[in-house]
Every structure is written in C-alpha cells, then in structure tokens.
N, C-alpha and C positions, 0 to 999 in steps of 0.2 A: 532608122537611126543605127549608128554604129558606135560601139563602145570598146575601149581597150580595158581588158580585165586581166591584169598581170598575174594574178594568183590562180587563174584557170589552167590546170595542168593535166587533167585526166577526164575520162568519160563520166566519172561520178560528179565532177565539177559541172560538166555540161548538163547532166541530168538535173542537178540542183538548181542551176541558173535557169534552165528552160522551165522547170516546174514553178519557180518563184515568179517569173514573168507571166506565165500563162494563168496563174492564180489571180493576177490583177487585170489581165486582159485575155480572156479565153480565146479570142480570135487571132491573137498574135502568132506570127510565124517566126520562130527563133532559129537562127543559123549560127553555129559556133565553129570557129576556126581555131583549133587547139594550137597549131603550129605558130600562128600569128597572135594568138590570145585576143581574138576579136569576136565580139558578139554583135550580130546584126539582127535587129528586130523589125519585122515587116508587118503590115496590116495592123498597126497599133492605133487604136481609136481612143481619142480623148485622154491620152497620157503624155505628160511632158518628159523630156530627158531627165529632169531632176527627180521625177517620181520613179523612173526606172532605176536611176542611180541609188535612190533611197531603198528600193526593194532589194537590190543586189547587196547593199550594205547590211541590210537586216539578216541576210543569209550568209554573211561573212566574206563578201567579195567586193573589194574596192574597184570602182569603175570610173572611167573618164570618157566623156563624150568626144568622139572623133568627128562624127558627121551627123547632122540633124536631117530630117526629111525635108526634101525640097518642096 
C-alpha cells in the first residue's frame, strides 16, 4: 500500500510513522520517501488501508491512499 502523507517533512516524522505502523503490524516493512511524502507499507497482514490511515491520524499525520496492494 502507498499513502501520501503531506505533513511528513523530516526524519522524526519518518520514525514516528514507522513506529506507529509497526505497532499494529510488527511484520510490516515501511519505506518512506521524504521528498515525495510517500509512505509505502509492505508485508502488511490483515490490515486495511483505512486502518493504517486511522493509525497515522492518531499520531498526527493525515494520509491518503494512493495505491492498494494488488
């Protein structure tokens, strides 16, 4: 899954986002592109895009789904 996270602007943001996602899915692999403000989540098991958006919202980051897993 790929998300646009417009408020992600620094490595602290990356760390907070990664930690939040890994707390709900410990096997998730999180790749953040600061320049494009894109968060890609791989190996996500049994979590919907809406659940990830809610998790990011809880830690203060608005996110929009760009691409769901095929």
